C-alpha positions as CSV (number, residue, x, y, z in Angstrom):
1,X,-42.9,2.1,59.9
2,X,-41.1,-1.2,59.2
3,X,-38.3,-2.2,61.6
4,X,-36.0,-3.1,58.9
5,X,-34.3,-1.5,56.0
6,X,-36.0,-2.2,52.6
7,X,-32.9,-3.3,50.6
8,X,-30.5,-5.0,53.0
9,X,-33.0,-5.9,55.9
10,X,-30.7,-4.0,58.2
11,X,-32.5,-3.7,61.8
12,X,-33.5,-0.1,62.7
13,X,-33.2,1.2,66.4
14,X,-36.8,1.9,67.5
15,X,-37.9,4.5,69.9
16,X,-37.4,3.9,73.7
17,X,-35.7,0.5,72.7
18,X,-33.7,-1.0,75.5
19,X,-30.1,-2.3,74.6
20,X,-29.9,-0.2,71.6
21,X,-26.3,-1.4,71.1
22,X,-27.6,-5.0,70.2
23,X,-29.5,-3.7,67.1
24,X,-26.9,-1.4,66.1
25,X,-24.3,-4.0,66.3
26,X,-26.4,-6.5,64.4
27,X,-26.8,-3.8,61.5
28,X,-23.1,-3.3,61.5
29,X,-22.4,-7.2,61.3
30,X,-24.8,-7.4,58.3
31,X,-23.1,-4.4,56.7
32,X,-19.6,-6.1,57.2
33,X,-20.9,-9.3,55.5
34,X,-22.5,-7.4,52.5
35,X,-20.4,-4.4,51.6
36,X,-17.5,-5.2,49.2
37,X,-18.9,-8.7,49.0
38,X,-16.2,-11.2,48.3
39,X,-16.9,-15.1,48.6
40,X,-14.2,-17.7,48.8
41,X,-16.1,-20.0,46.4
42,X,-19.6,-21.0,45.0
43,X,-19.2,-24.7,44.4
44,X,-19.7,-26.2,48.0
45,X,-22.9,-27.8,49.1
46,X,-21.9,-28.2,52.8
47,X,-19.6,-26.1,55.0
48,X,-15.9,-26.7,54.8
49,X,-13.9,-28.6,57.4
50,X,-12.6,-25.4,59.2
51,X,-13.6,-21.8,58.8
52,X,-12.4,-18.4,60.0
53,X,-14.7,-15.8,61.4
54,X,-16.3,-13.7,58.5
55,X,-15.6,-16.3,55.8
56,X,-18.2,-16.3,53.1
57,X,-19.4,-18.8,50.5
58,X,-22.2,-19.0,48.0
59,X,-24.0,-22.2,48.7
60,X,-24.3,-24.6,45.8
61,X,-27.1,-27.0,45.3
62,X,-28.1,-29.5,46.6
63,X,-27.2,-27.8,50.0
64,X,-26.5,-30.2,52.8
65,X,-25.8,-30.4,56.5
66,X,-25.7,-27.0,58.2
67,X,-26.4,-25.4,54.8
68,X,-29.4,-27.5,54.1
69,X,-32.2,-25.5,52.3
70,X,-29.8,-22.5,51.6
71,X,-28.8,-23.2,48.0
72,X,-27.9,-19.8,46.5
73,X,-27.6,-17.9,49.6
74,X,-24.5,-16.3,51.0
75,X,-23.2,-18.2,54.0
76,X,-21.4,-16.2,56.5
77,X,-19.3,-17.6,59.3
78,X,-20.4,-15.8,62.4
79,X,-19.7,-16.6,66.2
80,X,-18.9,-20.2,65.5
81,X,-21.9,-20.7,63.4
82,X,-23.4,-19.8,60.0
83,X,-25.7,-17.1,59.1
84,X,-27.4,-16.8,55.6
85,X,-28.0,-13.8,53.5
86,X,-30.7,-14.1,50.8
87,X,-29.5,-12.3,47.5
88,X,-31.3,-10.0,45.6
89,X,-31.1,-9.1,41.9
90,X,-28.1,-7.0,41.1
91,X,-25.9,-8.3,43.9
92,X,-22.4,-8.4,42.7
93,X,-19.8,-10.6,44.4
94,X,-16.0,-11.3,43.8
95,X,-15.3,-15.2,43.8
96,X,-11.7,-15.5,45.1
97,X,-11.4,-19.1,43.8
98,X,-12.4,-18.1,40.2
99,X,-10.7,-14.7,40.2
100,X,-13.8,-13.2,38.8
101,X,-17.3,-11.4,39.5
102,X,-20.6,-13.2,39.6
103,X,-24.0,-11.4,39.7
104,X,-27.3,-12.5,40.9
105,X,-30.1,-12.0,38.3
106,X,-33.0,-12.8,40.6
107,X,-32.9,-16.4,40.2
108,X,-29.3,-17.6,40.2
109,X,-25.7,-16.4,40.3
110,X,-23.9,-16.2,36.9
111,X,-20.5,-15.2,35.8
112,X,-20.2,-11.5,34.8
113,X,-17.4,-9.7,32.9
114,X,-15.7,-9.9,29.5
115,X,-16.4,-13.6,29.1
116,X,-20.1,-12.8,29.6
117,X,-20.3,-10.2,26.7
118,X,-22.1,-12.5,24.2
119,X,-24.7,-11.7,21.6
120,X,-24.5,-7.8,22.6
121,X,-26.7,-5.8,20.3
122,X,-24.4,-2.6,20.6
123,X,-20.7,-2.0,21.6
124,X,-19.3,1.5,21.4
125,X,-15.6,2.0,22.4
126,X,-14.9,5.7,23.0
127,X,-17.9,6.6,21.0
128,X,-21.7,5.7,20.6
129,X,-22.8,2.7,18.6
130,X,-26.1,2.7,16.8
131,X,-28.3,0.5,14.6
132,X,-26.3,1.4,11.5
133,X,-22.9,0.7,13.1
134,X,-23.7,-1.6,16.0
135,X,-20.0,-1.8,16.8
136,X,-18.0,1.5,16.9
137,X,-14.7,2.5,18.1
138,X,-13.1,6.0,18.2
139,X,-9.5,5.8,19.1
140,X,-6.0,6.7,17.7
141,X,-4.3,3.4,17.7
142,X,-5.4,-0.2,17.6
143,X,-3.3,-3.4,18.0
144,X,-4.1,-6.8,17.1
145,X,-1.5,-9.6,17.7
146,X,-1.3,-13.3,17.3
147,X,-1.1,-15.4,20.4
148,X,2.3,-17.1,20.5
149,X,2.8,-20.8,20.7
150,X,4.4,-20.1,24.2
151,X,1.2,-18.5,25.3
152,X,-0.9,-21.5,24.4
153,X,-1.7,-20.1,20.8
154,X,-0.4,-21.1,17.3
155,X,1.4,-17.8,16.5
156,X,-1.0,-17.0,13.6
157,X,-3.5,-14.2,13.3
158,X,-6.2,-14.4,10.5
159,X,-9.1,-12.1,10.0
160,X,-12.2,-13.9,8.6
161,X,-14.7,-11.7,6.7
162,X,-17.8,-13.2,5.1
163,X,-20.7,-12.0,2.7
164,X,-23.9,-13.7,1.9
165,X,-23.6,-13.9,-2.0
166,X,-21.3,-12.9,-4.9
167,X,-23.4,-9.8,-5.7
168,X,-23.0,-8.4,-2.1
169,X,-20.2,-6.2,-1.0
170,X,-17.4,-7.2,1.4
171,X,-14.9,-4.3,1.5
172,X,-12.8,-2.0,3.6
173,X,-13.9,1.6,2.9
174,X,-11.4,4.3,3.7
175,X,-12.5,7.8,4.1
176,X,-11.1,11.4,4.6
177,X,-13.2,13.5,7.0
178,X,-16.1,11.1,6.3
179,X,-15.7,11.2,2.4
180,X,-14.8,8.0,0.6
181,X,-11.3,7.8,-1.0
182,X,-10.5,4.1,-1.4
183,X,-12.2,0.8,-1.2
184,X,-10.7,-2.6,-1.5
185,X,-12.4,-6.1,-1.3
186,X,-15.0,-8.2,-3.0
187,X,-17.0,-5.1,-4.3
188,X,-20.2,-6.5,-5.9
189,X,-18.6,-9.7,-7.2
190,X,-16.2,-12.4,-6.1
191,X,-13.0,-10.8,-7.7
192,X,-10.7,-8.8,-5.5
193,X,-10.8,-5.2,-6.6
194,X,-9.5,-1.8,-5.6
195,X,-11.3,1.5,-6.3
196,X,-10.4,5.0,-5.6
197,X,-12.5,8.3,-5.6
198,X,-11.6,12.0,-5.7
199,X,-14.7,13.1,-3.9
200,X,-16.6,10.2,-2.5
201,X,-19.1,10.2,-5.3
202,X,-17.2,9.3,-8.4
203,X,-15.2,6.0,-8.3
204,X,-12.5,4.5,-10.5
205,X,-11.4,0.9,-10.6
206,X,-7.8,0.7,-10.2
207,X,-7.1,-3.0,-9.8
208,X,-8.9,-6.3,-10.4
209,X,-7.6,-9.7,-9.4
210,X,-9.5,-12.6,-11.2
211,X,-10.8,-15.1,-8.7
212,X,-10.5,-18.1,-11.2
213,X,-7.1,-17.4,-12.7
214,X,-5.3,-15.0,-10.3
215,X,-4.6,-12.7,-13.2
216,X,-4.5,-9.0,-12.3
217,X,-5.8,-6.3,-14.6
218,X,-5.4,-2.5,-14.2
219,X,-8.8,-1.0,-15.5
220,X,-7.3,2.5,-14.8
221,X,-4.1,1.7,-16.6
222,X,-0.5,2.5,-15.6
223,X,1.1,6.0,-15.3
224,X,4.6,7.1,-15.9
225,X,5.5,8.6,-12.5
226,X,7.6,11.6,-13.6
227,X,5.4,12.7,-16.6
228,X,1.9,11.5,-15.6
229,X,1.6,10.0,-19.1
230,X,-0.1,6.6,-19.5
231,X,1.9,3.6,-19.9
232,X,0.9,1.0,-22.3
233,X,1.5,-2.7,-23.0
234,X,1.1,-5.1,-25.9
235,X,-1.8,-7.5,-26.1
236,X,-1.1,-10.1,-28.9
237,X,-3.7,-11.2,-31.3
238,X,-3.2,-14.8,-32.1
239,X,-4.8,-16.1,-35.5
240,X,-4.8,-15.9,-39.1
241,X,-6.9,-15.0,-42.0
242,X,-10.5,-14.5,-40.9
243,X,-9.5,-13.9,-37.4
244,X,-7.1,-10.9,-37.4
245,X,-7.5,-9.5,-41.1
246,X,-9.0,-6.2,-40.3
247,X,-8.8,-5.1,-44.0
248,X,-8.6,-7.3,-47.2
249,X,-9.6,-6.6,-50.8
250,X,-8.9,-8.8,-53.7
251,X,-10.8,-7.1,-56.5
252,X,-8.9,-4.8,-58.9
253,X,-9.6,-1.3,-57.6
254,X,-8.3,2.2,-57.8
255,X,-7.6,4.2,-54.6
256,X,-10.5,5.3,-52.5
257,X,-13.0,6.9,-52.5
258,X,-14.8,4.2,-54.6
259,X,-18.6,4.3,-55.2
260,X,-21.3,2.0,-56.3
261,X,-25.0,2.6,-57.1
262,X,-27.9,1.3,-54.7
263,X,-30.4,-0.9,-56.3
264,X,-32.5,-1.4,-53.3
265,X,-32.7,-1.4,-49.5
266,X,-34.4,-4.0,-47.4
267,X,-33.9,-4.2,-43.6
268,X,-30.2,-4.3,-42.8
269,X,-29.2,-5.0,-46.4
270,X,-28.1,-2.7,-49.2
271,X,-28.3,-4.3,-52.7
272,X,-26.0,-2.8,-55.4
273,X,-26.8,-2.5,-59.1
274,X,-23.7,-4.5,-60.0
275,X,-21.4,-7.0,-58.2
276,X,-19.4,-4.3,-56.6
277,X,-19.3,-5.4,-52.9
278,X,-15.7,-6.6,-53.6
279,X,-14.8,-2.8,-53.9
280,X,-15.8,-2.6,-50.1
281,X,-13.6,-5.3,-49.0
282,X,-13.4,-9.1,-48.9
283,X,-15.7,-10.3,-46.2
284,X,-16.1,-13.8,-47.0
285,X,-13.5,-15.8,-45.0
286,X,-11.5,-12.5,-44.0
287,X,-13.3,-9.5,-42.6
288,X,-16.6,-10.7,-41.4
289,X,-16.5,-11.0,-37.7
290,X,-13.1,-9.2,-37.6
291,X,-13.9,-5.6,-38.3
292,X,-16.7,-3.1,-39.3
293,X,-16.3,-0.9,-42.3
294,X,-17.9,2.7,-42.6
295,X,-19.6,3.5,-45.8
296,X,-21.4,6.8,-46.8
297,X,-24.5,7.5,-48.8
298,X,-23.1,10.6,-50.5
299,X,-26.4,11.3,-52.4
300,X,-27.7,12.7,-49.0
301,X,-26.9,16.3,-47.9
302,X,-25.0,16.0,-45.5
303,X,-23.7,12.5,-46.4
304,X,-25.1,9.7,-44.2
305,X,-23.1,6.9,-42.8
306,X,-23.6,3.3,-42.0
307,X,-21.3,0.4,-40.8
308,X,-20.9,-2.7,-42.9
309,X,-20.4,-6.0,-41.0
310,X,-20.8,-8.6,-43.7
311,X,-21.5,-9.2,-47.4
312,X,-23.7,-12.2,-48.3
313,X,-23.3,-11.9,-51.9
314,X,-21.1,-10.0,-54.5
315,X,-23.9,-7.3,-54.8
316,X,-25.0,-6.9,-51.2
317,X,-23.7,-5.1,-48.1
318,X,-25.1,-5.9,-44.7
319,X,-24.9,-3.2,-42.1
320,X,-25.0,-3.4,-38.2
321,X,-28.1,-1.1,-37.7
322,X,-31.0,-1.2,-40.3
323,X,-32.2,2.2,-39.0
324,X,-28.9,3.7,-40.4
325,X,-30.1,3.0,-44.0
326,X,-33.9,3.3,-43.6
327,X,-34.0,6.4,-45.7
328,X,-31.7,5.2,-48.4
329,X,-33.2,4.3,-51.8
330,X,-32.7,3.1,-55.4
331,X,-30.3,5.1,-57.5
332,X,-28.3,6.7,-54.7
333,X,-24.6,6.6,-54.5
334,X,-22.7,4.6,-51.7
335,X,-19.2,5.3,-51.1
336,X,-16.2,3.7,-49.3
337,X,-13.8,6.4,-47.9
338,X,-14.8,9.1,-45.5
339,X,-15.8,12.5,-46.9
340,X,-13.2,15.1,-46.0
341,X,-16.0,16.9,-44.1
342,X,-16.2,14.0,-41.8
343,X,-12.5,12.9,-41.5
344,X,-9.5,14.9,-42.8
345,X,-7.6,13.2,-45.4
346,X,-8.7,10.5,-47.8
347,X,-9.3,7.6,-45.4
348,X,-11.3,4.3,-44.8
349,X,-12.5,4.0,-41.2
350,X,-12.4,0.6,-39.5
351,X,-13.9,-0.5,-36.3
352,X,-12.1,-3.7,-35.0
353,X,-14.4,-4.6,-32.1
354,X,-15.7,-7.7,-33.7
355,X,-12.1,-9.1,-33.4
356,X,-11.7,-7.9,-29.8
357,X,-14.9,-9.6,-28.8
358,X,-13.9,-12.9,-30.5
359,X,-10.4,-12.9,-29.0
360,X,-10.9,-11.3,-25.6
361,X,-14.6,-11.2,-24.8
362,X,-15.3,-7.5,-25.1
363,X,-14.0,-4.5,-27.0
364,X,-11.8,-1.8,-25.3
365,X,-10.2,1.4,-26.3
366,X,-6.9,0.4,-27.7
367,X,-4.1,3.0,-27.7
368,X,-2.6,1.5,-30.9
369,X,-2.0,-1.3,-33.1
370,X,0.9,-3.4,-34.4
371,X,0.1,-4.6,-37.9
372,X,1.7,-6.3,-41.0
373,X,0.4,-5.2,-44.3
374,X,0.9,-6.1,-48.1
375,X,-0.2,-4.4,-51.4
376,X,0.1,-5.6,-54.9
377,X,-0.1,-3.1,-57.6
378,X,2.4,-0.9,-59.3
379,X,5.7,0.6,-58.1
380,X,4.9,3.2,-55.4
381,X,1.6,2.0,-54.5
382,X,1.1,2.0,-50.7
383,X,-1.3,1.4,-48.0
384,X,-1.0,3.2,-44.8
385,X,-2.6,4.0,-41.4
386,X,-3.4,7.0,-39.2
387,X,-5.1,7.8,-35.9
388,X,-7.0,10.6,-37.2
389,X,-6.6,11.5,-40.8
390,X,-4.7,14.7,-40.2
391,X,-1.9,15.4,-42.5
392,X,1.4,14.3,-41.2
393,X,-0.1,11.5,-39.1
394,X,0.0,8.7,-41.8
395,X,2.4,5.7,-41.4
396,X,3.1,3.6,-44.4
397,X,2.2,0.0,-43.6
398,X,3.4,-1.4,-46.8
399,X,4.5,-0.6,-50.4
400,X,4.2,-2.5,-53.4
401,X,7.1,-5.1,-53.7
402,X,8.4,-4.5,-50.0
403,X,6.8,-7.6,-48.5
404,X,5.3,-7.8,-45.1
405,X,6.5,-5.1,-42.8
406,X,5.5,-4.6,-39.2
407,X,4.1,-1.1,-38.4
408,X,2.9,0.5,-35.3
409,X,0.1,3.1,-35.4
410,X,-1.7,4.9,-32.5
411,X,-5.4,4.9,-32.2
412,X,-7.0,7.8,-30.5
413,X,-10.5,8.5,-31.9
414,X,-13.4,6.7,-30.2
415,X,-15.6,4.6,-32.3
416,X,-19.2,5.9,-32.4
417,X,-20.6,2.3,-32.5
418,X,-18.5,0.2,-30.1
419,X,-16.2,0.5,-27.1
420,X,-13.1,0.5,-29.2
421,X,-11.1,3.2,-31.0
422,X,-11.2,3.7,-34.8
423,X,-8.3,2.6,-37.2
424,X,-8.1,4.9,-40.4
425,X,-6.6,3.4,-43.6
426,X,-5.4,5.3,-46.7
427,X,-4.6,3.9,-50.2
428,X,-2.1,5.4,-52.5
429,X,-2.6,3.7,-55.9
430,X,-1.3,4.9,-59.2
431,X,-3.7,3.2,-61.5
432,X,-5.1,-0.2,-60.1
433,X,-4.1,-2.5,-57.3
434,X,-5.3,-6.0,-56.9
435,X,-4.7,-7.2,-53.4
436,X,-4.5,-5.3,-50.2
437,X,-4.2,-6.9,-46.7
438,X,-3.8,-5.5,-43.2
439,X,-3.7,-7.9,-40.3
440,X,-3.0,-7.1,-36.6
441,X,-0.2,-8.8,-34.6
442,X,-1.0,-7.1,-31.5
443,X,-3.0,-4.4,-29.8
444,X,-1.5,-1.7,-27.6
445,X,-3.7,-1.5,-24.5
């Protein structure tokens, strides 16, 4: 058996040992030096000019004088001289001069405490951190405050959060019993956004702030607080003929429905037997790139529809999707004006998504239109608008001889070919009209 303890090298009292008190007192003196270890400093390389019994120091390198060869050891003042304790890994000491702890790592003493918490892989406060959440805190309140100028700070407090690339997510996610309810930040792009969810699975974008202009959009719309009904705003449509003319016809015509005979079909183009394309609207310089017009093959049972987007010649109609007319053939009848089986009333369906794309970059579901209109024909002739074609929903946009009025009409039926809502137009013509025009002033978003 060794005559010293394995960790602190305290001397044991051996059997039949004389003067046992000497060994016992030596062990007590070592304990007195080591237990609750507090050293005065750790930057001296040689003893101070005067010392008190029991003073302790960590010897700094290069050790000199009475401390020569003892760099890193704990020097203890005993009986007018110096004793030295060789530190072991894990020894902890309070340094009075530094007002902080140091720990020996087996090679040297180093500061230990809050200032030493660098590059920590996990940190849990009141809970357990893990690989997914390397920093986790479970608490009821948290306070962050700026350091005031009187305390050596500048009085400001700014959080800096960073993501790697625009396509990443930098957000604050708010949950209710671990189910997401709101998220705000740079969510998948560099525009500031706010999203909300009823269940943590389905999300609705409520607000978007454009990073380039600072303009704020409300994708979810505004709601009237008392009724819960949506609130709408005007989006003006600047431009003239060929930019906002959603309907224009110059050829002499009776009221719809009007028909023409198919001569041939090739790709996305219908060729008529006569120069009847003018009965379907004036596309050159006016409607092309502004609106789409629904036409019907009424020779089919049931009638089949296609959407006209241009007219290259007076006897051709070009449609948006060639597959819609792939089964159409020579001798069949094409009609402008929805069959009543498709839409109540005697109406012409228009899709204004090309204008929206040209003016705003993309179509959207407008809630209504503000338009000006004119018609030249006989007394009582009129052009009107409706959101659905249902009786009682028509609004006269213009009567012959009344000039350009401004009319508001709601839009509620989703277009089957774009992200906008349809606009329905009705003509009331006694015999023959020559000119009709409907142009937008603004959209109701």
